[in-house]
C-alpha positions as CSV (number, residue, x, y, z in Angstrom):
1,X,245.2,56.1,48.8
2,X,242.0,54.4,47.6
3,X,242.2,50.7,46.8
4,X,240.2,49.9,43.7
5,X,236.9,48.1,44.5
6,X,236.9,48.9,48.3
7,X,234.4,51.7,48.0
8,X,232.1,49.8,45.8
9,X,232.1,46.9,48.2
10,X,231.2,49.2,51.2
11,X,228.5,50.8,49.3
12,X,227.1,47.5,48.4
13,X,227.2,46.4,52.1
14,X,225.4,49.5,53.1
15,X,222.7,49.1,50.6
16,X,222.4,45.5,51.6
17,X,222.0,46.4,55.3
18,X,219.4,49.0,54.7
19,X,217.4,46.7,52.4
20,X,217.4,44.1,55.1
21,X,216.2,46.4,57.8
22,X,213.5,47.7,55.5
23,X,212.5,44.1,54.6
24,X,212.4,43.2,58.4
25,X,210.1,46.3,59.1
26,X,207.8,45.2,56.3
27,X,207.7,41.7,57.4
28,X,206.9,42.8,60.9
29,X,204.2,45.1,59.9
30,X,202.7,42.3,57.8
31,X,202.8,40.1,60.9
32,X,201.0,42.7,63.0
33,X,198.3,43.2,60.6
34,X,197.8,39.5,60.4
35,X,197.9,38.7,64.1
36,X,196.1,41.7,65.3
37,X,192.6,41.1,64.0
38,X,192.6,37.6,65.8
39,X,192.7,39.6,69.1
40,X,190.3,42.1,67.9
41,X,192.9,44.8,67.3
42,X,193.9,46.3,64.0
43,X,196.8,48.5,63.8
44,X,196.9,51.1,60.8
45,X,200.1,52.4,59.5
46,X,202.1,49.8,61.6
47,X,205.1,50.1,59.3
48,X,205.3,53.8,60.0
49,X,204.7,53.3,63.7
50,X,207.4,50.6,63.9
51,X,209.8,52.8,62.1
52,X,209.1,56.0,63.9
53,X,207.5,55.2,67.3
54,X,209.7,53.4,69.9
55,X,208.5,51.0,72.6
56,X,208.2,53.0,75.8
57,X,207.7,56.4,74.1
58,X,205.4,58.9,76.1
59,X,201.8,59.0,75.1
60,X,200.9,62.6,74.3
61,X,197.2,62.3,73.9
62,X,194.4,59.7,73.6
63,X,191.3,60.1,71.4
64,X,188.3,57.9,70.6
65,X,186.1,57.7,67.4
66,X,182.8,56.0,66.7
67,X,181.8,55.7,70.3
68,X,178.3,56.5,71.5
69,X,177.4,54.0,74.3
70,X,180.3,55.1,76.3
71,X,181.5,58.8,76.1
72,X,185.2,59.7,76.1
73,X,185.7,60.1,79.7
74,X,184.2,56.8,80.4
75,X,186.5,55.1,78.0
76,X,189.5,57.1,79.2
77,X,188.9,55.7,82.7
78,X,188.9,52.1,81.2
79,X,192.3,52.2,79.5
80,X,195.6,51.8,81.3
81,X,197.5,54.0,78.9
82,X,195.7,56.9,80.4
83,X,197.0,56.0,83.9
84,X,200.5,55.0,82.7
85,X,201.1,57.0,79.6
86,X,203.7,54.9,78.0
87,X,203.4,53.5,74.5
88,X,203.7,49.6,74.2
89,X,202.2,47.3,71.7
90,X,201.1,44.8,74.6
91,X,199.6,47.7,76.7
92,X,197.5,48.7,73.8
93,X,196.2,45.2,73.1
94,X,195.2,45.0,76.7
95,X,193.3,48.3,76.5
96,X,191.5,47.2,73.4
97,X,190.3,44.1,75.1
98,X,189.2,46.1,78.1
99,X,187.1,48.3,75.9
100,X,185.7,45.4,74.0
101,X,184.7,43.6,77.2
102,X,182.9,46.6,78.5
103,X,180.9,46.8,75.2
104,X,180.0,43.1,75.3
105,X,178.9,43.6,78.9
106,X,176.7,46.3,77.6
107,X,175.1,43.9,75.0
108,X,177.3,45.0,72.0
109,X,178.3,41.5,71.0
110,X,179.6,42.7,67.6
111,X,181.9,45.4,68.7
112,X,185.4,45.8,67.1
113,X,188.1,48.0,68.2
114,X,191.1,49.4,66.2
115,X,193.9,51.6,67.3
116,X,196.5,53.8,65.6
117,X,199.8,55.3,67.0
118,X,201.0,58.6,65.4
119,X,204.3,59.9,66.3
120,X,204.7,63.7,67.1
121,X,207.5,66.0,66.3
122,X,209.0,65.8,69.9
123,X,209.2,62.0,69.9
124,X,205.9,61.3,71.8
125,X,203.0,59.5,70.4
126,X,199.3,60.2,69.8
127,X,197.1,57.1,70.3
128,X,193.6,57.0,68.7
129,X,191.0,54.2,69.3
130,X,188.5,53.6,66.5
131,X,185.4,51.9,67.8
132,X,182.8,50.2,65.7
133,X,180.0,49.4,68.1
134,X,177.9,47.3,65.7
135,X,174.3,46.6,66.6
136,X,173.3,46.2,70.2
137,X,172.1,42.9,71.1
138,X,168.7,42.9,72.9
139,X,166.6,40.4,74.8
140,X,164.0,38.6,72.6
141,X,162.2,36.7,75.2
142,X,162.4,35.8,78.9
143,X,160.7,32.5,79.7
144,X,160.1,30.6,83.0
145,X,159.5,26.9,83.8
146,X,158.4,25.3,86.9
147,X,156.6,28.3,88.3
148,X,153.1,27.2,89.3
149,X,152.3,29.7,92.2
150,X,153.7,32.8,90.5
151,X,153.0,33.7,86.8
152,X,155.8,34.4,84.4
153,X,154.3,38.0,83.9
154,X,154.9,38.6,87.6
155,X,158.4,37.2,87.6
156,X,159.4,39.3,84.5
157,X,158.5,42.3,86.7
158,X,160.8,40.9,89.4
159,X,164.0,40.5,87.4
160,X,166.2,43.5,86.3
161,X,166.7,42.2,82.8
162,X,163.9,43.2,80.5
163,X,162.7,42.1,77.2
164,X,163.4,44.6,74.4
165,X,160.6,47.3,74.3
166,X,159.6,50.6,73.0
167,X,161.8,52.6,75.3
168,X,164.7,50.1,75.6
169,X,167.0,52.7,73.8
170,X,166.3,55.1,76.8
171,X,166.6,52.8,79.7
172,X,168.9,50.1,78.4
173,X,167.3,47.5,80.7
174,X,167.4,44.8,77.9
175,X,171.2,44.5,78.0
176,X,172.4,41.1,78.7
177,X,175.2,40.4,81.2
178,X,176.1,37.3,83.3
179,X,176.4,39.6,86.4
180,X,172.7,40.9,85.9
181,X,171.6,37.3,85.3
182,X,173.2,36.3,88.6
183,X,171.4,39.1,90.3
184,X,168.0,38.0,88.6
185,X,168.4,34.5,90.1
186,X,168.8,36.0,93.6
187,X,165.9,38.4,93.1
188,X,163.6,35.5,92.1
189,X,164.7,33.4,95.1
190,X,164.0,36.3,97.4
191,X,160.8,37.0,95.8
192,X,159.6,33.5,96.5
193,X,161.0,33.6,100.0
194,X,159.0,36.7,100.8
195,X,155.9,35.1,99.7
196,X,155.9,31.9,101.6
197,X,158.3,29.7,99.5
198,X,161.6,29.4,101.6
199,X,162.9,26.6,99.6
200,X,162.5,28.0,96.1
201,X,165.5,27.7,93.9
202,X,166.4,28.8,90.4
203,X,167.8,25.5,89.1
204,X,169.3,27.1,85.9
205,X,169.4,30.3,83.9
206,X,170.3,29.8,80.2
207,X,170.9,32.6,77.8
208,X,170.8,31.6,74.2
209,X,172.1,34.0,71.5
210,X,170.2,34.2,68.1
211,X,172.7,35.7,65.7
212,X,170.1,36.3,63.0
213,X,167.9,38.3,65.5
214,X,171.0,39.6,67.3
215,X,169.2,39.0,70.6
216,X,169.1,36.6,73.5
217,X,166.5,34.1,74.6
218,X,166.8,33.7,78.4
219,X,165.3,30.7,80.2
220,X,164.8,30.3,84.0
221,X,164.2,27.0,85.5
222,X,162.5,27.1,88.9
223,X,161.8,24.7,91.8
224,X,159.2,26.4,94.0
225,X,159.2,24.1,96.9
226,X,156.3,23.9,99.5
227,X,154.5,27.0,100.7
228,X,154.7,27.8,104.5
229,X,153.1,30.1,107.1
230,X,154.4,31.5,110.4
231,X,153.4,29.4,113.3
232,X,154.0,30.2,116.9
233,X,156.2,33.4,117.6
234,X,158.1,33.6,121.0
235,X,161.1,35.4,122.5
236,X,163.8,33.9,124.7
237,X,166.6,35.8,126.4
238,X,169.5,34.9,128.6
239,X,170.4,38.5,129.4
240,X,169.6,39.3,133.1
241,X,167.5,42.4,133.5
242,X,166.4,42.7,129.7
243,X,162.7,43.2,129.5
244,X,161.6,40.8,126.7
245,X,158.1,42.0,126.9
246,X,159.3,45.5,125.8
247,X,160.8,43.9,122.7
248,X,157.5,42.4,121.3
249,X,156.4,45.6,119.6
250,X,159.4,45.0,117.2
251,X,158.1,41.8,115.8
252,X,156.6,42.0,112.5
253,X,156.0,38.3,111.9
254,X,152.7,37.0,113.1
255,X,151.2,33.5,113.6
256,X,149.1,32.5,110.6
257,X,150.6,34.9,108.1
258,X,152.8,33.6,105.2
259,X,156.4,33.1,105.7
260,X,158.6,36.1,104.6
261,X,162.3,36.2,105.0
262,X,162.3,40.0,104.8
263,X,159.9,40.3,107.9
264,X,162.1,37.7,109.6
265,X,165.2,39.9,109.0
266,X,163.3,43.1,109.9
267,X,162.1,41.8,113.3
268,X,165.6,40.4,114.1
269,X,167.1,44.0,113.4
270,X,164.3,45.7,115.4
271,X,164.7,43.5,118.5
272,X,168.6,44.2,118.4
273,X,167.9,47.9,118.2
274,X,165.3,47.8,121.1
275,X,167.7,45.7,123.2
276,X,170.4,48.4,122.5
277,X,168.0,51.1,123.5
278,X,167.6,49.2,126.9
279,X,171.3,49.6,127.4
280,X,172.5,46.3,126.2
281,X,174.7,47.2,123.2
282,X,176.2,43.7,122.7
283,X,172.8,42.0,122.4
284,X,172.9,39.4,119.6
285,X,169.5,38.4,118.2
286,X,169.0,35.1,116.2
287,X,165.8,33.5,115.1
288,X,165.5,29.8,115.8
289,X,163.3,28.4,113.1
290,X,161.5,25.0,113.7
291,X,159.8,23.5,110.6
292,X,156.5,21.8,111.0
293,X,156.0,19.5,108.0
294,X,152.5,18.5,109.1
295,X,150.9,21.8,108.8
296,X,153.5,23.6,106.6
297,X,154.5,26.1,109.3
298,X,157.6,27.7,110.9
299,X,157.7,28.2,114.6
300,X,159.9,31.2,115.3
301,X,161.8,31.8,118.5
302,X,163.8,34.9,118.7
303,X,166.9,34.3,120.9
304,X,168.3,37.4,122.6
305,X,171.7,36.7,124.1
306,X,174.8,38.5,125.0
307,X,177.3,38.8,122.1
308,X,181.1,39.1,122.3
309,X,182.4,42.4,123.6
310,X,183.9,43.7,120.4
311,X,184.4,47.3,119.5
312,X,184.6,49.1,116.2
313,X,188.1,50.4,115.8
314,X,187.8,51.9,112.4
315,X,185.4,52.5,109.5
316,X,187.2,52.6,106.0
317,X,185.3,53.8,103.1
318,X,186.3,53.4,99.5
319,X,185.0,53.8,96.0
320,X,183.1,57.0,96.7
321,X,184.6,59.6,94.4
322,X,181.9,62.0,94.6
323,X,179.9,61.3,97.9
324,X,181.6,62.5,100.8
325,X,182.5,60.1,103.6
326,X,180.1,61.5,106.3
327,X,177.2,61.0,104.0
328,X,177.9,57.1,104.3
329,X,179.1,57.1,107.9
330,X,176.0,58.7,109.2
331,X,173.8,55.9,108.1
332,X,175.4,53.6,110.6
333,X,173.8,53.8,114.2
334,X,177.3,53.7,115.7
335,X,180.7,55.4,115.3
336,X,184.2,54.4,115.7
337,X,184.9,53.3,119.2
338,X,181.3,52.1,119.8
339,X,180.3,48.4,120.5
340,X,180.3,46.2,117.4
341,X,176.8,44.8,116.7
342,X,176.4,42.6,113.5
343,X,172.8,43.5,113.3
344,X,173.3,47.1,113.3
345,X,176.0,46.7,110.5
346,X,173.5,45.0,108.5
347,X,170.9,47.8,109.1
348,X,173.4,50.3,108.1
349,X,174.4,48.8,104.8
350,X,170.6,48.5,104.0
351,X,170.4,52.3,104.9
352,X,173.4,53.1,102.6
353,X,171.6,51.1,99.7
354,X,168.4,53.0,100.3
355,X,170.0,56.3,99.5
356,X,170.0,55.4,95.8
357,X,173.5,56.9,95.3
358,X,175.3,53.4,94.7
359,X,174.9,50.5,92.4
360,X,176.7,48.3,94.9
361,X,177.4,48.3,98.6
362,X,179.8,45.9,100.3
363,X,180.4,45.8,104.0
364,X,183.1,43.5,105.4
365,X,185.0,43.2,108.7
366,X,188.6,42.5,109.4
367,X,190.5,42.0,112.7
368,X,191.6,45.2,114.4
369,X,194.9,45.9,116.4
370,X,193.5,44.1,119.4
371,X,191.4,41.0,119.9
372,X,188.5,43.0,121.0
373,X,188.8,45.3,118.1
374,X,187.3,45.2,114.5
375,X,187.7,47.2,111.4
376,X,184.8,47.8,109.1
377,X,185.6,48.2,105.3
378,X,182.8,49.8,103.3
379,X,183.2,49.6,99.5
380,X,180.7,51.5,97.2
381,X,180.3,51.8,93.5
382,X,178.6,55.2,92.6
383,X,175.9,55.7,90.1
384,X,174.6,58.8,88.4
385,X,172.3,60.8,90.7
386,X,171.5,63.8,88.3
387,X,168.6,64.0,85.8
388,X,167.8,66.7,83.4
389,X,165.2,66.6,80.8
390,X,162.6,68.3,78.6
391,X,159.2,66.7,78.6
392,X,155.9,67.4,77.0
393,X,152.5,65.8,77.3
394,X,148.6,66.2,77.7
395,X,146.5,66.6,80.7
396,X,142.6,66.7,80.7
397,X,143.0,69.6,83.3
398,X,145.8,71.6,81.8
399,X,145.8,70.6,78.2
400,X,149.1,70.4,76.4
401,X,151.9,71.1,78.8
402,X,155.7,71.0,78.7
403,X,158.4,71.1,81.3
404,X,162.3,71.7,81.6
405,X,163.6,70.3,84.8
406,X,167.0,69.7,86.5
407,X,167.2,67.3,89.4
408,X,170.2,66.3,91.4
409,X,169.7,63.8,94.2
410,X,173.2,64.0,95.7
411,X,174.1,67.6,95.3
412,X,177.8,68.4,95.8
413,X,178.1,64.8,97.2
414,X,176.5,65.9,100.4
415,X,173.3,63.8,99.9
416,X,171.2,66.9,99.4
417,X,168.2,67.0,96.9
418,X,167.9,69.9,94.4
419,X,165.4,70.4,91.8
420,X,164.6,73.3,89.5
421,X,161.6,73.1,87.0
422,X,160.0,75.4,84.5
423,X,156.7,74.4,83.1
424,X,154.1,75.9,80.7
425,X,150.5,74.6,79.6
426,X,147.6,75.9,77.8
427,X,146.2,77.3,81.2
428,X,149.3,78.8,82.6
429,X,153.0,78.6,83.7
430,X,154.7,77.1,86.8
431,X,158.2,77.8,88.2
432,X,159.6,75.5,90.9
433,X,162.7,75.4,93.2
434,X,163.1,72.8,95.8
435,X,166.0,71.9,98.2
436,X,166.2,69.3,100.9
437,X,169.0,68.7,103.4
438,X,168.3,65.1,104.8
439,X,170.3,65.5,108.0
440,X,169.7,69.0,109.3
441,X,172.5,69.8,111.8
442,X,173.6,66.3,111.7
443,X,170.4,65.0,113.2
444,X,167.9,62.5,111.7
445,X,165.7,65.5,110.6
446,X,165.1,66.5,107.1
447,X,164.8,70.3,106.2
448,X,163.9,71.8,103.0
449,X,162.8,74.9,101.2
450,X,160.2,75.2,98.4
451,X,159.8,78.3,96.3
452,X,157.3,78.5,93.5
453,X,155.2,80.7,91.2
454,X,151.9,79.6,89.6
455,X,150.0,81.6,86.9
456,X,146.5,80.4,86.0
457,X,145.0,82.1,83.0
458,X,141.6,83.6,83.0
459,X,138.7,81.5,81.6
460,X,140.2,78.2,82.1
461,X,139.1,76.6,85.4
462,X,137.6,80.0,86.7
463,X,136.4,83.1,85.0
464,X,139.3,85.0,86.7
465,X,143.0,84.5,86.6
466,X,145.4,83.8,89.6
467,X,149.1,84.6,90.0
468,X,150.4,82.7,93.3
469,X,153.9,83.3,94.5
470,X,155.1,81.6,97.6
471,X,157.5,79.6,99.5
472,X,157.6,77.3,102.5
473,X,160.2,75.8,105.0
474,X,159.6,72.1,106.0
475,X,161.1,69.7,108.5
476,X,160.6,65.9,108.5
477,X,161.3,63.6,111.6
478,X,161.0,59.8,111.7
479,X,159.2,58.8,114.8
480,X,159.5,55.0,114.4
481,X,160.2,52.7,111.4
482,X,156.7,53.2,110.0
483,X,155.6,56.6,111.4
484,X,157.0,59.9,110.4
485,X,156.1,63.5,111.1
486,X,156.5,66.5,108.8
487,X,156.0,70.2,109.7
488,X,155.8,73.1,107.5
489,X,155.4,77.0,107.5
490,X,154.8,78.9,104.3
491,X,154.0,82.3,103.1
492,X,152.0,82.8,99.7
493,X,150.5,85.9,97.9
494,X,147.8,85.6,95.5
495,X,146.8,88.2,93.0
496,X,143.5,88.0,91.2
497,X,142.8,89.1,87.6
498,X,139.4,90.0,86.1
499,X,140.1,91.8,82.8
500,X,136.9,90.9,81.2
501,X,134.8,92.0,84.3
502,X,132.8,88.6,84.3
503,X,134.1,87.3,87.7
504,X,131.6,86.8,90.6
505,X,131.4,89.7,93.3
506,X,133.9,88.1,95.6
507,X,136.7,88.7,93.1
508,X,138.0,92.1,92.4
509,X,140.6,92.8,89.5
510,X,143.9,93.2,91.1
511,X,142.7,91.8,94.4
512,X,145.7,90.7,96.7
513,X,145.3,88.1,99.5
514,X,148.4,87.2,101.6
515,X,148.4,84.0,103.6
516,X,150.6,82.6,106.2
517,X,150.3,78.7,106.6
518,X,151.5,76.5,109.4
519,X,150.9,72.9,109.2
520,X,152.1,69.3,110.0
521,X,151.3,65.7,108.6
522,X,151.7,62.4,110.4
523,X,152.2,59.3,108.1
524,X,152.0,55.7,108.8
525,X,153.4,53.6,106.0
526,X,153.9,49.8,105.7
527,X,153.7,49.6,101.9
528,X,156.0,46.9,100.3
529,X,156.8,49.0,97.3
530,X,156.4,52.8,97.0
531,X,156.1,52.8,93.1
532,X,153.7,49.8,92.7
533,X,152.7,48.4,96.0
534,X,150.9,45.1,96.4
535,X,150.3,44.9,100.1
536,X,150.5,47.3,103.0
537,X,148.9,50.2,104.7
538,X,149.2,54.0,104.1
539,X,147.7,56.5,106.4
540,X,148.2,60.3,106.7
541,X,146.6,62.9,109.0
542,X,147.3,66.6,108.2
543,X,146.3,69.9,109.7
544,X,147.1,73.4,108.3
545,X,146.3,76.8,110.0
546,X,145.9,79.7,107.7
547,X,146.0,83.3,108.8
548,X,146.7,87.1,107.7
549,X,143.9,87.7,105.0
550,X,141.8,84.8,106.3
551,X,141.6,82.7,109.5
552,X,140.7,79.0,109.2
553,X,141.9,75.4,110.0
554,X,142.0,72.7,107.3
555,X,142.0,69.1,108.4
556,X,142.3,66.0,106.1
557,X,142.8,62.4,106.6
558,X,143.6,59.8,103.9
559,X,144.1,56.0,104.1
560,X,144.8,53.3,101.6
561,X,145.3,49.5,102.0
562,X,146.6,47.3,99.4
563,X,146.3,43.5,99.3
564,X,147.1,40.6,96.8
565,X,143.9,39.2,95.4
566,X,145.5,36.7,93.0
567,X,149.1,36.8,93.7
568,X,150.4,34.4,91.1
569,X,148.8,36.5,88.3
570,X,149.7,40.0,89.9
571,X,146.1,41.0,90.7
572,X,146.2,43.6,93.4
573,X,143.1,45.0,95.3
574,X,143.0,48.3,97.2
575,X,140.5,50.3,99.3
576,X,140.9,54.1,99.7
577,X,139.2,56.3,102.3
578,X,139.5,60.1,102.7
579,X,137.8,63.0,104.5
580,X,138.4,66.6,105.2
581,X,136.8,69.7,106.7
582,X,137.6,73.4,106.6
583,X,136.8,75.2,110.0
584,X,136.1,78.9,110.1
585,X,137.9,80.5,113.0
586,X,137.1,84.1,112.3
587,X,133.3,84.0,112.2
588,X,133.3,85.8,108.8
589,X,132.8,82.7,106.6
590,X,135.2,80.8,104.4
591,X,136.1,82.5,101.0
592,X,135.5,80.4,98.0
593,X,139.4,80.4,97.2
594,X,140.0,78.7,100.6
595,X,137.3,76.0,100.1
596,X,138.0,72.4,98.9
597,X,137.9,72.3,95.0
598,X,137.0,68.8,94.5
599,X,136.8,66.5,91.4
600,X,138.7,63.6,90.2
601,X,140.8,63.6,93.4
602,X,137.7,62.5,95.2
603,X,135.3,61.0,92.5
604,X,136.7,60.1,89.2
605,X,134.5,61.3,86.2
606,X,134.2,64.8,87.7
607,X,136.5,67.6,86.4
608,X,138.5,69.8,88.8
609,X,136.1,71.8,90.8
610,X,133.2,70.0,89.2
611,X,131.0,69.3,92.2
612,X,129.3,71.4,94.7
613,X,127.7,74.8,94.5
614,X,128.4,77.4,91.9
615,X,128.3,81.2,91.7
616,X,125.9,83.0,89.4
617,X,128.4,82.9,86.5
618,X,128.9,79.1,87.1
619,X,132.3,79.5,88.9
620,X,132.8,76.8,91.3
621,X,132.5,77.7,95.1
622,X,133.9,74.6,96.5
623,X,132.7,72.7,99.5
624,X,133.6,72.8,103.3
625,X,133.6,69.1,104.2
626,X,133.8,65.8,102.3
627,X,134.2,62.2,102.8
628,X,134.7,59.4,100.2
629,X,135.6,55.8,99.5
630,X,137.1,54.0,96.6
631,X,137.7,50.3,95.8
632,X,139.9,49.2,93.0
633,X,141.2,46.1,91.4
634,X,144.6,46.3,89.5
635,X,145.7,43.8,87.0
636,X,148.0,42.9,84.2
637,X,146.6,43.2,80.8
638,X,146.3,39.9,79.1
639,X,148.1,39.1,75.8
640,X,150.4,42.1,76.2
641,X,154.1,41.9,76.9
642,X,155.0,42.8,80.5
643,X,157.8,45.0,79.4
644,X,155.3,47.4,77.8
645,X,154.6,48.5,81.3
646,X,150.8,48.5,80.8
647,X,148.2,47.5,83.5
648,X,144.5,47.7,83.7
649,X,142.1,48.6,86.7
650,X,138.4,48.6,87.4
651,X,137.1,50.8,90.2
652,X,134.0,52.4,91.9
653,X,134.1,55.7,93.8
654,X,131.6,57.2,96.2
655,X,131.6,60.4,98.2
656,X,129.5,62.9,100.3
657,X,130.0,66.6,100.3
658,X,128.6,69.4,102.3
659,X,129.1,73.2,103.0
660,X,129.0,76.3,100.8
661,X,131.5,79.1,101.2
662,X,130.4,82.5,102.4
663,X,129.0,84.2,99.3
664,X,126.0,81.9,99.2
665,X,123.5,84.7,98.3
666,X,124.3,84.3,94.6
667,X,125.0,80.6,94.6
668,X,123.1,77.5,93.4
669,X,122.2,74.9,95.9
670,X,124.5,72.2,97.0
671,X,122.6,69.8,95.0
672,X,122.8,66.1,95.7
673,X,125.4,65.6,98.4
674,X,126.2,62.2,97.4
675,X,128.4,61.6,94.4
676,X,129.5,58.3,92.7
677,X,131.0,56.8,89.6
678,X,132.4,53.6,88.2
679,X,134.8,52.9,85.5
680,X,138.1,51.4,84.2
681,X,141.7,52.5,83.7
682,X,144.8,51.9,81.7
683,X,148.0,52.5,83.7
684,X,151.4,52.9,82.0
685,X,154.8,52.8,83.8
686,X,156.1,55.7,81.8
687,X,159.4,57.4,82.1
688,X,157.8,60.3,84.0
689,X,156.0,57.8,86.5
690,X,152.9,55.9,86.4
691,X,150.6,57.6,84.0
692,X,147.0,56.6,84.0
693,X,143.9,57.2,81.9
694,X,140.5,56.8,83.6
695,X,137.4,56.2,81.8
696,X,134.5,57.0,84.0
697,X,130.7,56.9,84.1
698,X,129.2,59.3,86.6
699,X,126.0,58.1,88.3
700,X,123.2,60.7,88.6
701,X,125.2,63.9,88.5
702,X,123.4,67.3,89.1
703,X,122.7,69.5,86.2
704,X,125.3,72.1,87.2
705,X,128.1,69.5,87.9
706,X,131.0,69.4,85.5
707,X,131.8,65.9,84.4
708,X,134.3,64.2,82.0
709,X,134.4,60.8,80.5
710,X,138.2,60.5,80.4
711,X,141.0,62.0,82.4
712,X,144.8,61.7,82.1
713,X,146.8,61.9,85.3
714,X,150.0,60.9,87.0
715,X,149.1,58.1,89.3
716,X,149.5,58.7,93.1
717,X,149.3,56.4,96.2
718,X,146.2,58.2,97.4
């Protein structure tokens, strides 16, 4: 029996209850929409998510929209919801904050991040992050105060942070971050400490953000301190039987030279290694530094003492997701169970950093399972080691050219180098493959193979065309810290074409010349920087024996010394010398294709093959011997920002040439054997490497010489 009024009351209560729940959901959604923007999070469809997505639901998928600075894989690695796929409002808020922090670290100060949660039919949830990157903040200017000995232009080249420039979108070196600023402070300090200023300090580094320009102004305040040189250098040891005199060759500091903390460290490490090689594995080397305020020198005494007898129990490596453990372990000169030597640990860390595979390398020690045991912990942060690109440009030798290349410096995480390149120019085509194993059979010997094909069209440099196909095996061995030996053996086939019939008599259409080459190169290198050296010495001596179709020996020696002329302004001088000779071993003379084809590689202002005797049709015959010397002054261009990467140079070249290849019966004379030129250059630190344009004036060329006023080349150390 139904009691009148009861059913109505229950219905009213049900309606009121549902209304209250709905009102609660609406109020909660409004609260989320209001609160979320304050933390940088905007939740779309929150009422629907609250009504249909329960806290703790499993996340089915993660997606990102609007992101270009970081790809989806990079963003996925940042968010916790990818590791622990459980839906919670607090977890999403943390992930949004993490994404924002990464963008701000990369210079995107105006970034906003939103997120939506959409339920699926099976009760799970799809999470989607909406990224509005905003404009990337750049670096408007970097200023220095207190720097009297070293110019601001030079210091701008020292710091990692760069002012916004034409290629900032590519290199992203104008991104501001506090971490990078801290690194820059240390780089400035070390730069001074390596150039005679051990007390130099960076008093402050202030970054001011200009919202109107969306850019930072960075100011470094520097206290340089006094300049010092090295004074007396000595060695003292308390280890019986240790030959201290045999250690002296490892000292790179010398009396009268400017103080350098890097040379001090290198000497300390080398002395420890030499003591270890004498059988004293626990030798501990410490420099005792005595400051002489009267003459501004540091007297250095290297103390070689017996260190504590501690052994390496274990080496732990973390952070390497791509690089194999053995690639890192092999850079240490010791293994687990060997004596622990702090100097060798430092040397190993520097060797790991020099690989170029990691943006950060940290080596720490911890107590082992016994008092005489220590555990080493190596923590690394990997960086990208692969490059691919499509490039185009212009060369005064090859005209317009283009190249497609793929390079991997850590192939399969094994530390191997791989490069594949295809190139084409107005004068021909190139195909290259190169592979290098840096530790052949686990030894400190590099081994590699090069395969190539070159096609030079008719009527470019010569009246005939050439197709060269070949390859070589090579091996490299470090003899000392500064001396290395490389050897090679290669086979090459050259096919000559003369479809027009205008080639000289020593070239026949379809002629094939096979050559087997065996050679070596000794290199002595003390340069302070391989890309843009400011001081140091580079010397190479090479010989190559060629047989099969021909039989001759090629010998060349090259040397170049760099020295700072006006260090505070970044002015660097260099002197280059080179010489070479081709020796006939068969008695039948040297074929023109085997002679030196000299040009701007010896005296700038001459074109390739532009000097020496010529055949009747004006094809270059090459020369059999040469010697040359060059002097150059390199300097920053005034009134131009450092971050443009432009420098200038003035130079003079002089050389002597001699010898005519075998078909001399139809050749011109050698002409004046002395060649010289003067000129100036513009050097640009381009993405492809140092690109330089040389403007030359040739002094008294012969009438049959080929000269050029301008040439564009990639700069080389020699």
